Every structure is written in structure tokens, then in C-alpha cells.
C-alpha positions in Angstrom: -7.9 -61.8 -36.9 -8.3 -58.4 -38.6 -9.5 -57.6 -42.0 -9.9 -54.5 -44.1 -13.4 -53.4 -44.9 -14.2 -51.2 -47.9 -17.3 -49.2 -47.0 -19.5 -47.6 -49.7 -20.2 -44.0 -49.1 -21.4 -40.9 -50.9 -19.8 -37.5 -51.3 -20.8 -35.1 -48.5 -20.9 -31.5 -49.9 -19.7 -28.5 -48.0 -16.6 -30.0 -46.5 -14.2 -27.3 -47.7 -11.3 -27.1 -45.2 -9.1 -24.1 -44.7 -5.5 -24.2 -43.6 -6.8 -24.5 -40.0 -8.4 -27.8 -41.1 -12.1 -28.8 -41.3 -14.2 -27.5 -38.4 -17.8 -28.4 -37.8 -20.2 -29.0 -34.9 -19.3 -32.3 -33.2 -22.6 -34.0 -34.1 -21.7 -33.4 -37.8 -18.4 -35.2 -37.4 -20.2 -38.0 -35.5 -22.7 -38.4 -38.3 -22.7 -41.3 -40.6 -19.5 -41.5 -42.8 -18.6 -37.8 -42.2 -15.3 -38.2 -40.3 -14.4 -41.3 -42.4 -15.0 -39.5 -45.7 -12.7 -36.6 -44.7 -9.9 -38.9 -43.3 -10.0 -41.1 -46.4 -9.8 -37.9 -48.6 -6.7 -37.0 -46.6 -5.1 -40.4 -47.3 -6.1 -40.4 -50.9 -4.4 -37.0 -51.5 -1.2 -37.4 -49.4 -0.9 -41.2 -49.7 -0.5 -43.6 -46.7 1.2 -46.8 -48.0 4.4 -47.4 -46.1 4.3 -43.9 -44.4 4.6 -42.8 -40.8 2.3 -40.2 -39.3 1.7 -38.4 -36.0 -1.7 -38.4 -34.4 -3.1 -36.4 -31.5 -5.6 -33.8 -30.4 -6.6 -31.3 -27.7 -8.8 -33.8 -25.7 -12.1 -32.2 -26.6 -15.3 -34.3 -26.8 -15.0 -37.1 -29.5 -11.2 -36.8 -29.5 -10.8 -40.3 -28.2 -13.3 -42.0 -30.5 -12.1 -40.1 -33.6 -8.5 -41.3 -32.8 -9.5 -44.9 -32.9 -11.3 -44.4 -36.3 -8.3 -42.6 -37.8 -5.9 -45.3 -36.5 -8.0 -48.1 -38.1 -8.2 -46.2 -41.4 -4.5 -45.5 -41.4 -3.9 -49.2 -41.0 -6.4 -50.1 -43.7 -4.7 -47.6 -46.1 -1.3 -49.2 -45.6 0.5 -46.9 -43.2 3.5 -48.4 -41.6 3.5 -46.6 -38.3 1.6 -44.0 -36.3 3.0 -42.1 -33.3 0.0 -41.1 -31.1 0.0 -39.1 -27.9 -1.0 -41.0 -24.8 -4.7 -40.7 -24.4 -4.8 -39.3 -28.0 -3.5 -36.0 -26.5 -1.0 -33.7 -28.2 -0.9 -30.0 -28.3 -0.6 -28.6 -31.8 3.0 -27.3 -31.3 4.0 -30.6 -29.7 2.6 -32.5 -32.7 4.6 -30.2 -35.0 7.7 -31.0 -33.0 7.1 -34.8 -33.1 6.6 -34.6 -36.9 9.9 -32.8 -37.3 11.8 -34.8 -34.6 10.9 -38.2 -36.0 11.0 -37.1 -39.7 7.5 -38.4 -40.3 5.4 -38.0 -43.4 3.1 -35.6 -41.6 0.4 -35.7 -39.0 -3.3 -35.5 -38.2 -4.3 -33.1 -35.5 -7.8 -33.3 -34.0 -8.8 -29.8 -32.7 -11.0 -26.9 -33.3 -8.4 -24.6 -31.7 -9.8 -22.0 -29.4 -13.5 -22.9 -30.1 -15.6 -24.5 -27.3 -15.8 -28.2 -27.0 -18.6 -30.6 -26.0 -21.3 -32.9 -27.4 -23.0 -29.9 -29.2 -19.9 -27.7 -29.6 -17.0 -27.8 -32.1 -14.6 -30.4 -33.4 -12.0 -30.3 -36.1 -9.4 -32.3 -38.1 -6.4 -31.0 -40.0 -3.3 -32.4 -41.7 0.2 -31.1 -41.1 2.9 -31.6 -43.6 6.4 -33.3 -43.1 7.8 -29.9 -42.2 5.4 -29.8 -39.2 3.3 -27.0 -40.6 -0.3 -26.8 -41.8 -1.1 -28.2 -45.2 -0.9 -25.4 -47.9 -3.9 -24.3 -49.8 -3.1 -26.5 -52.8 -3.3 -29.6 -50.6 -6.4 -28.6 -48.7 -8.1 -27.8 -52.0 -7.2 -31.3 -53.3 -8.7 -32.8 -50.1 -11.9 -30.9 -50.6 -12.2 -31.9 -54.2 -11.7 -35.5 -53.2 -14.6 -35.3 -50.6 -16.9 -34.3 -53.5 -16.2 -37.4 -55.5 -15.4 -40.1 -52.9 -17.4 -43.3 -53.1 -15.7 -45.6 -50.6 -13.3 -45.6 -47.6 -11.2 -48.3 -46.0 -11.2 -49.2 -42.4 -9.6 -52.1 -40.5 -12.0 -54.2 -38.5 -10.2 -54.5 -35.2 -10.5 -53.8 -31.5 -9.5 -50.4 -30.1 -5.8 -49.7 -29.3 -5.1 -49.1 -25.7 -4.0 -45.5 -25.8 -3.9 -45.1 -22.0 -0.4 -46.5 -21.6 2.9 -45.6 -23.3 4.3 -48.4 -25.5 4.2 -50.2 -28.8 1.1 -51.9 -30.2 0.2 -53.5 -33.5 -2.9 -52.8 -35.4 -3.0 -55.2 -38.3 0.3 -54.7 -40.1 0.7 -51.2 -38.7 2.8 -50.2 -35.7 1.2 -47.9 -33.2 3.6 -46.2 -30.8 1.9 -44.5 -27.9 4.2 -41.8 -26.7 4.4 -39.4 -23.7 2.8 -36.2 -25.2 4.9 -33.9 -23.0 8.4 -35.3 -22.8 9.9 -34.5 -26.2 8.3 -31.0 -26.2 9.6 -30.2 -22.7 13.1 -31.4 -23.7 13.0 -29.0 -26.7 12.1 -26.1 -24.4 15.1 -26.8 -22.2 17.4 -26.3 -25.2 15.9 -22.9 -26.0 15.5 -21.2 -22.7 17.7 -20.5 -19.6 15.9 -22.9 -17.2 18.5 -22.3 -14.4 17.8 -18.5 -14.5 14.0 -19.0 -14.5 14.3 -21.6 -11.7 16.3 -19.1 -9.6 13.7 -16.5 -10.2 10.9 -18.7 -8.9 13.1 -19.7 -6.0 13.5 -16.0 -5.2 9.7 -15.6 -4.6 8.5 -14.8 -8.1 4.8 -15.6 -8.4 2.8 -16.6 -11.5 -0.6 -17.8 -12.4 -0.8 -20.0 -15.5 -4.4 -20.7 -16.7 -4.7 -23.6 -19.2 -8.4 -23.1 -19.4 -9.1 -26.9 -18.9 -7.4 -27.5 -22.3 -4.4 -29.3 -23.7 -1.5 -27.3 -22.2 -2.3 -28.2 -18.6 0.0 -31.3 -18.5 2.7 -29.4 -20.4 2.5 -26.4 -18.0 2.6 -28.5 -14.9 5.6 -30.5 -16.1 7.6 -27.5 -17.3 6.6 -24.8 -14.8 6.0 -26.7 -11.6 8.1 -29.8 -12.0 11.1 -28.6 -14.0 11.2 -24.9 -13.1 10.1 -25.1 -9.5 7.1 -22.9 -9.6 5.0 -23.5 -6.5 2.4 -26.2 -6.7 -0.9 -24.6 -7.8 0.7 -22.1 -10.1 -1.0 -23.9 -12.9 -4.8 -23.7 -12.7 -7.4 -25.4 -14.8 -4.7 -27.8 -15.7 -6.7 -31.0 -16.3 -7.8 -31.2 -20.0 -11.6 -31.8 -20.0 -13.8 -32.9 -23.0 -15.9 -29.7 -22.6 -13.1 -27.6 -21.3 -14.9 -27.3 -18.0 -17.5 -25.2 -19.7 -14.9 -22.6 -20.5 -14.3 -21.0 -23.8 -10.7 -21.9 -24.3 -9.7 -18.6 -26.0 -7.0 -16.7 -24.1 -8.1 -13.1 -24.3 -9.3 -10.6 -21.7 -13.0 -11.6 -22.3 -12.8 -15.4 -21.9 -9.9 -15.4 -19.4 -11.7 -13.0 -17.2 -10.7 -14.8 -14.0 -7.0 -14.4 -14.8 -7.5 -10.7 -15.7 -9.4 -10.1 -12.4 -6.6 -11.7 -10.4 -3.8 -9.8 -12.3 -5.5 -6.5 -11.7 -6.5 -7.3 -8.1 -4.9 -6.3 -4.8 -2.9 -9.5 -4.4 -1.8 -10.0 -8.0 1.1 -12.2 -8.7 4.1 -11.0 -10.8 3.1 -12.6 -14.0 0.0 -14.2 -15.6 -0.5 -16.2 -18.7 -3.2 -18.3 -20.4 -3.3 -20.7 -23.4 -6.0 -22.0 -25.7 -7.7 -25.2 -26.6 -4.9 -26.8 -28.6 -2.0 -24.9 -27.1 -0.9 -22.7 -29.9 -2.2 -19.3 -28.6 -1.2 -17.3 -25.5 -2.1 -14.3 -23.5 0.4 -12.5 -21.3 -0.5 -10.2 -18.4 1.7 -8.4 -15.9 0.7 -7.1 -12.5 -1.9 -4.4 -13.4 -1.0 -4.4 -17.1 -2.2 -6.3 -20.1 0.1 -7.1 -23.0 -1.5 -7.0 -26.4 -0.4 -9.7 -28.9 1.2 -7.1 -31.1 3.2 -5.6 -28.3 4.2 -9.1 -27.1 5.6 -10.0 -30.5 7.6 -6.7 -30.5 9.0 -7.2 -27.0 9.9 -10.8 -27.7 11.7 -9.8 -30.9 13.6 -7.1 -29.1 14.7 -9.3 -26.3 15.0 -12.8 -27.8 18.8 -12.7 -27.7 18.5 -13.0 -23.9 17.5 -16.7 -24.3 20.2 -19.3 -25.2 18.3 -20.5 -28.3 18.3 -17.1 -29.9 21.6 -15.7 -28.5 23.0 -15.4 -32.1 20.2 -13.0 -33.0 17.3 -13.2 -35.3 17.2 -13.7 -39.1 14.0 -11.7 -39.5 10.6 -11.0 -38.0 7.3 -11.7 -39.7 3.8 -10.6 -38.7 0.4 -11.0 -40.2 -1.0 -8.0 -41.9 -3.6 -7.2 -39.2 -1.0 -7.3 -36.5 0.4 -3.8 -35.5 3.6 -2.5 -37.0 5.3 -2.5 -33.6 7.5 -5.5 -34.6 8.5 -3.7 -37.8 10.2 -0.9 -35.7 12.2 -3.5 -33.8 13.3 -5.2 -37.0 14.4 -1.8 -38.4 16.4 -1.1 -35.3 18.0 -4.5 -35.4 18.8 -4.3 -39.1 17.0 -7.5 -39.9 14.3 -8.5 -42.4 10.6 -7.7 -41.7 7.7 -9.4 -43.4 4.0 -8.6 -43.6 2.0 -11.6 -44.6 -1.7 -12.7 -44.8 -3.2 -14.3 -41.8 -2.3 -18.0 -41.6 0.7 -19.8 -40.3 1.5 -21.4 -43.7 2.9 -18.1 -44.9 5.2 -17.9 -41.9 6.2 -21.5 -42.6 7.6 -20.6 -46.0 9.7 -17.8 -44.5 10.9 -20.1 -41.6 11.8 -22.9 -44.0 13.7 -20.5 -46.2 15.7 -19.1 -43.2 14.4 -15.6 -43.7 12.6 -15.3 -40.4 13.1 -16.6 -36.8 10.2 -15.2 -34.9 6.6 -14.7 -36.2 3.4 -13.5 -34.7 -0.2 -12.8 -35.6 -2.9 -10.6 -34.1 -5.0 -13.5 -32.7 -2.7 -14.3 -29.8 -0.4 -16.5 -31.8 3.4 -16.3 -31.6 6.1 -18.7 -32.5 9.6 -19.3 -33.9 11.6 -21.6 -36.1 11.6 -24.3 -33.4 8.4 -25.7 -34.9 6.1 -24.8 -37.8 3.0 -23.8 -35.7 2.4 -20.9 -33.3 3.2 -22.0 -29.7 1.6 -20.6 -26.6 3.9 -22.1 -24.0 7.0 -21.2 -26.0 5.9 -17.5 -25.9 5.2 -17.7 -22.2 8.6 -19.3 -21.5 10.4 -16.7 -23.5 8.7 -14.0 -21.5 9.8 -15.7 -18.3 13.4 -15.9 -19.7 13.4 -12.2 -20.4 12.0 -11.4 -16.9 14.6 -13.6 -15.3 17.5 -11.9 -17.1 16.3 -8.3 -17.0 15.0 -8.5 -13.4 12.2 -6.0 -14.2 8.5 -6.2 -14.1 6.3 -6.6 -17.2 5.2 -3.0 -16.8 8.8 -1.7 -16.6 9.8 -3.7 -19.7 6.8 -2.4 -21.7 7.5 1.2 -20.5 11.1 1.1 -21.6 10.1 -0.5 -24.9 7.6 2.2 -25.7 10.0 4.9 -24.7 12.6 3.5 -27.2 10.4 2.5 -30.1 7.2 4.5 -29.6 3.8 2.9 -29.0 1.4 1.3 -31.4 -1.9 1.6 -29.6 -3.8 -1.4 -30.9 -7.0 -3.3 -30.4 -9.2 -5.9 -32.2 -13.0 -5.7 -32.1 -14.9 -9.0 -33.0 -18.5 -9.0 -34.1 -19.4 -12.7 -33.9 -22.0 -14.9 -35.5 -23.2 -12.3 -38.0 -25.5 -13.6 -40.7 -23.2 -14.5 -43.5 -25.1 -12.7 -46.2 -25.1 -9.5 -44.2 -21.3 -9.7 -43.5 -20.6 -10.5 -47.2 -22.7 -7.5 -48.3 -20.9 -5.2 -46.0 -17.5 -6.3 -47.2 -18.6 -6.0 -50.9 -19.9 -2.5 -50.3 -16.6 -1.6 -48.5 -14.5 -2.9 -51.3 -16.6 -1.0 -53.8 -15.9 2.2 -52.0 -12.1 1.9 -51.8 -11.3 4.1 -54.8 -13.2 7.0 -53.3 -11.7 6.9 -49.8 -8.2 8.5 -50.2 -8.3 12.2 -49.3 -11.5 11.8 -47.3 -11.6 13.2 -43.8 -13.1 11.0 -41.1 -13.1 12.0 -37.4 -10.6 14.7 -38.1 -8.2 12.2 -39.8 -7.3 12.2 -43.5 -7.3 8.9 -45.3 -4.0 8.4 -47.2 -4.6 5.0 -48.9 -7.2 2.2 -48.9 -6.8 -1.2 -50.5 -7.6 -4.9 -50.4 -4.3 -6.5 -49.2 -2.6 -8.8 -51.7 0.6 -10.7 -51.0 3.2 -12.2 -53.2 5.1 -14.9 -51.3 8.9 -14.1 -51.6 9.8 -17.8 -51.3 7.4 -19.6 -53.8 6.0 -16.6 -55.7 2.4 -17.6 -54.9 -0.1 -14.7 -54.9 -2.9 -14.3 -52.3 -5.6 -11.8 -53.0 -8.4 -10.2 -50.9 -6.7 -10.8 -47.6 -8.3 -7.9 -45.8 -9.4 -4.3 -46.4 -6.9 -1.7 -45.2 -7.6 2.0 -44.5 -4.4 4.0 -43.7 -4.5 7.6 -42.5 -1.9 10.4 -42.9 -1.0 10.3 -39.1 -0.1 6.6 -39.3 -3.4 5.3 -37.9 -4.8 2.2 -39.5 -8.0 0.2 -39.8 -8.2 -3.4 -41.1 -11.4 -5.3 -41.8 -11.5 -9.1 -42.2 -14.1 -11.8 -42.1 -12.9 -14.8 -40.2 -13.6 -18.4 -40.9 -12.5 -19.9 -37.6 -16.0 -20.2 -36.2 -18.7 -22.7 -37.1 -21.7 -20.4 -37.1 -22.2 -17.4 -39.3 -19.4 -15.0 -39.9 -17.1 -13.1 -37.6 -16.2 -9.6 -38.5 -12.8 -8.6 -37.1 -11.9 -4.9 -37.1 -8.3 -4.1 -36.2 -7.5 -0.6 -35.0 -4.1 1.0 -34.7 -2.7 4.4 -33.8 1.0 5.2 -33.5 2.5 7.7 -31.0 6.2 8.3 -30.6 7.2 7.7 -27.0 6.9 9.2 -24.5 3.6 10.4 -25.9 0.7 12.6 -24.8 -2.0 10.2 -25.6 -4.2 8.5 -23.0 -2.5 5.3 -21.9 -5.7 3.3 -22.0 -5.7 1.8 -25.5 -9.5 2.1 -26.1 -9.5 5.7 -25.1 -6.4 6.4 -27.3 -8.1 4.6 -30.2 -11.5 6.3 -29.8 -11.4 8.4 -33.0 -10.1 5.4 -35.0 -12.9 3.3 -33.6 -15.6 5.8 -34.6 -14.0 6.1 -38.0 -14.1 2.4 -38.5 -17.8 2.2 -37.8 -18.5 5.1 -40.2 -16.4 4.0 -43.1 -17.8 0.4 -43.2 -21.4 1.4 -42.0 -21.2 -1.6 -39.6 -24.4 -0.9 -37.8 -26.4 -0.3 -41.0 -25.2 -3.6 -42.6 -25.2 -5.9 -39.5 -27.4 -4.3 -36.9 -24.4 -4.3 -34.5 -23.3 -1.2 -32.8 -20.8 -2.8 -30.4 -18.4 -5.7 -30.6 -18.9 -9.0 -28.8 -15.2 -9.3 -27.9 -12.6 -6.6 -27.5 -8.9 -7.6 -27.2 
């Protein structure tokens, strides 16, 4: 016998979620009423009675327990059905696909993305809309407001649902369908890419290393790459999702995926290397002896997408986040298709995708995707690269070389200064914004500043306006610096500095990106007085 309990609670301040959801340290989420308050606020805003939702997460610590709480609360709030990944596992792009495939009323994803996991590390919860994309700002603001006034939540008093086996269960009056987390996603990939061509490439001796960083894409990578495409067993490493990600920081960049980088630049490097993050929506691509920046990856994928069956008819447009380099713009111009520069955040791409204005989108933080779902998708990007390699029969280095020769090269890097005291970071940005009017015409490191502004965006689909999306400094020679404070961490502030320098190809610049960008890097430090404000003279992470 089950019954619904209405539990008295009090508002918990400071629960303001972004479009990436609510992220806090795991002990905070495990604290009295904290998870329950936020989940009830979700249901109070979007409604649950008679609705169907998707539920899953990246397998980090507390994922399994949180799933049981969310299921009992969904049942208590009158939900009709929840589709949950086996073991409460679903990658973020797979969850987006299940929402769209089953035409559900949205979904709850348990993840803190690329942040570390464990008893004292990070946890997160976010809501995705019926289109499969992250909740827009208006919805997340309503959820936050509800957390400040909530006085009770509803939960079904019942035993745990067995999430270890696929099948149908009942939880009170609600149906719980435990589904294979990989099958539907893998089937979707088969419709988009030339699996026979990729399979033949592996059969011909092509070697790859896929590092899932002990995070959620491990089972997806093994099933698709090894089981369906015939990559040799052992191609996928760190493929078992672990609650603490095996002690790894599941962020696929040259700093945290150092083992992959070492192998790809070593004497016995395979042909292709790739890594994905905690919840499966980010990717890093590396060729033998050559690293592919996220900005270059987006541009190459856009230029070659027509080689994959799912994009054979061409692209409707290409969208990039503002801090991402302009390399993709040059491809869009050559193809005669739309190009869009948006604020950072996948919701902006979602509007363009839903409106049919863009097909492929990418952001600077290792996120790339297309209109197949409404999230960025790490494995999708890796598979599109494999499709291009199989058709063109060239190495990653050869493909990049030809691309730069045709379009020119946007030397690009991102420098992250992590866990800065928030007050110091805010003061630096305030001073920088206050200096913008006096920057044009100023010479720094031999370069003349052409314009400086705080990026604002008017959405061409819904007309919404987003202000203060990042400070841009543009130079006469096409070089560019962007400064942004990121909210994806859980401690302090992360200052991200994006650096770009364009050179028509073939060019005379040093082909090492950091060397080519050296004057831009020095200018970035001088203009913002980074060391004076933060005490930092060097970044924690360079990508």
C-alpha cells in the first residue's frame, strides 16, 4: 500500500539555477529537503498531473538515490509515466532524443556536466523542455522564484523501483518504464552516418582511442564503436561509468585528458583520438600529432557534413556562440548559408534549430551538435569526424591543412582562470566595462583596437534580448579578445579569456597556436589588468 506524504519545508535561498540547471556540491543536494524543494519547484512550474517525463543522469555519486526521490515525487504529483534509463543512466543527448522520440512533456537530467563527481564533489539537476532542449530563462527564473516561497512538497511513500532491469513497473498510479539507455540513441546515429564506410575503415586497420573518462558515454561508445562499427576491443578506454569518474576530471580538453594527448603525440599514436565528458555532451578530437580546437572542429564539420547521409542535402545554416572563433562563419559564407553568432548557452541554438534556420551549432567549450537533438552531443561529433575520415581517406592533419589553405586559419585558444574570489572577478569585469568607451584607437602590443563592446543579442526567432554576454575587444587586423565569467563551476568564479588571430592561408605565422597568439595574450592581460585584479599571472587551463 502506498500513500502520498505532504512534507512541510521552508524556502532555501540561493537556489538560482541557470540554463545548465542547478549545480551545487553533493552534500548540499543531500541535505535535508534540498533536492526535494527544487524538484517540487520544477513540478509546480511545469505541472506534472497526467504528464510523461524522461529521467536519467550521468551516473555520478548520488545519481541512483536522487532518481528514486524524483520518481516518488513525480508519482505524488500525479505524473502518468516516467521513462528512466536503466540504472538511472542517460547521457544528456540521449535524454534529449528520448524526450523527442517519445513526445514526452520534458525530462529531468541529473548531472553537473564536466565537473568532478564524488561524495564531496558536484551534483546537478536540470529540466529539459518537450523539444528536448534546456529550459529557457523564463522557466528557470520561475523555478527559482518558487524555491523562495515553497512551504511543502509531495512524495510517495513506497519502496524503491528496481532500475537495474529493463521493463515496466508501477509506482502508485504512475508507470515507470526502465529503458535501455543506449539502444534508441545508437539507432538514431545509424540513420545519420555511413556506418558501412566507417566499418570498412576499421576493418582496413584504422586505429582509434576513445576515452570516456569513466563517465556516461562509455556504454554508448562500446556499443557503437566496438559492437556496431567493428573497432577492435579495447578501443574504448575508461568506459565504465563510475560515481567518482575514477578520480578523473571528466572534462575533455588537453589538460584533463592528458593521457589521451600523450598517446596521440607519442611514437605509436593511433590514427584518431577522442574524448567525451561527464554527461556526454562535449567532445575533444585529436589526430595523430595534431590537436583540433573546438572552433576548427565546428568549421571542418560544417564544411564536410554533406559527406554523411543525414546531411547529404546540405545545411540550412551554421550557428556559433560569440566566444567561438569566426572560422565557421567563413565556411557559411562559402556555402551561401546563414550564419549566426549567439550568446553562450544551448537554448539560443535551440530556437534557431526549431525554426529551421540552422543545422549545425557549436560553442567554444567543446560542444558541438545538430538538429538531431536539442543538446550538444559529443559522440555525434566524433562519429561525424569518423564519417568524414572514412569518405575522404585522409588523416586529420591532412584535412585540417586543406581546410586552412582554403579558408585561412583562425588561431584560437581559451585561457581559464579558475576559482577566483567572486568579488575580485566581478570588480575586474566592472572596471573593464567601465573602460570600453576609451579603448577604440588605442594601441596595445603593436595592434590597434578597432571596437570594444559588451555583447548583446536579439534573438531572430522570438525577439528576446540578452545583455552583457561578454566583453569583446576587436583589433584592426582581425584579432579578437573576449572576456567572460562562467557560472558552470560551484566554487568562486571562472574567468574565461578567448583569444583569436586570423591569418589567410597559407600563412607566415608560427603554426603553434600559443606562439601565434602571443601578442594577443599579452594584450589581453594588459587591457583587463588581470594580475592586478585577481593576483593571477597565468591560467589554470589552456585549451
